[in-house]
C-alpha positions as MATLAB code, in Angstrom:
seq = 'MKKLKPRIKICKVPGCHKETFTDKSVFCGEHERVFNSSVKTAEKAAMIVGRLVLTSLVGKSKK';
ca = [
      -7.035   32.975   21.970;
      -9.543   30.295   20.726;
      -8.639   26.657   21.147;
      -8.929   24.729   18.098;
     -10.628   21.173   18.028;
      -8.106   18.382   16.877;
      -9.540   17.191   13.432;
     -10.611   13.563   13.462;
      -9.265   11.787   10.408;
     -11.555    9.361    8.724;
     -10.554    6.352    6.623;
     -10.172    7.071    2.881;
     -12.010    4.027    1.726;
     -15.442    4.881    0.177;
     -18.193    3.806    2.708;
     -15.865    3.372    5.565;
     -16.363    6.036    8.225;
     -13.983    4.689   10.844;
     -11.378    6.857   12.544;
      -7.603    6.296   11.783;
      -5.284    5.436   14.482;
      -2.801    8.093   14.193;
      -2.590   11.440   12.274;
      -0.194   10.290    9.544;
      -2.518    7.075    8.694;
      -4.676    7.224    5.621;
      -6.873    4.170    6.353;
      -8.402    2.563    9.511;
      -6.891   -0.655   10.984;
      -8.779   -3.123    8.732;
      -8.053   -1.270    5.466;
      -4.487   -0.745    6.443;
      -3.957   -4.561    6.784;
      -5.678   -5.279    3.483;
      -3.550   -2.534    1.837;
      -0.341   -3.863    3.310;
      -1.074   -7.358    2.067;
      -2.082   -6.452   -1.270;
       1.320   -4.357   -1.450;
       3.230   -7.261   -0.371;
       1.634   -9.558   -3.087;
       2.251   -6.799   -5.729;
       5.991   -6.865   -4.845;
       6.155  -10.646   -5.093;
       4.632  -10.282   -8.543;
       7.049   -7.679   -9.739;
       9.909   -9.626   -8.484;
       8.827  -12.748  -10.458;
       8.091  -10.746  -13.627;
      11.514   -8.941  -13.179;
      13.345  -12.248  -12.759;
      11.705  -13.694  -16.006;
      12.516  -10.675  -17.967;
      15.952  -10.624  -16.747;
      16.453  -14.463  -17.475;
      15.106  -13.947  -21.195;
      17.543  -11.024  -21.744;
      20.618  -12.982  -20.390;
      19.549  -15.860  -22.386;
      19.443  -13.978  -25.601;
      22.803  -12.343  -24.964;
      24.545  -15.727  -24.541;
      23.464  -16.880  -28.078;
];
C-alpha cells in the first residue's frame, strides 16, 4: 500500500504562506493572535451595546 504524505496546512490569510501549528488551526501563530484579540474587542463592544439597549428598555418600561 502506498503511503500518503501528510498535507501541510497553510495560513488562510491572503498573502501569508506560513504553516499552521496544528492540523485544526486555520491561521499561523501571528494571525491567530490578531484574530483572538479582535474577537475579544468585538465581545466587549457587543456587551456595551447590549447593556445600553437593556438599560433603555428597562428605563422605558418603568415610566
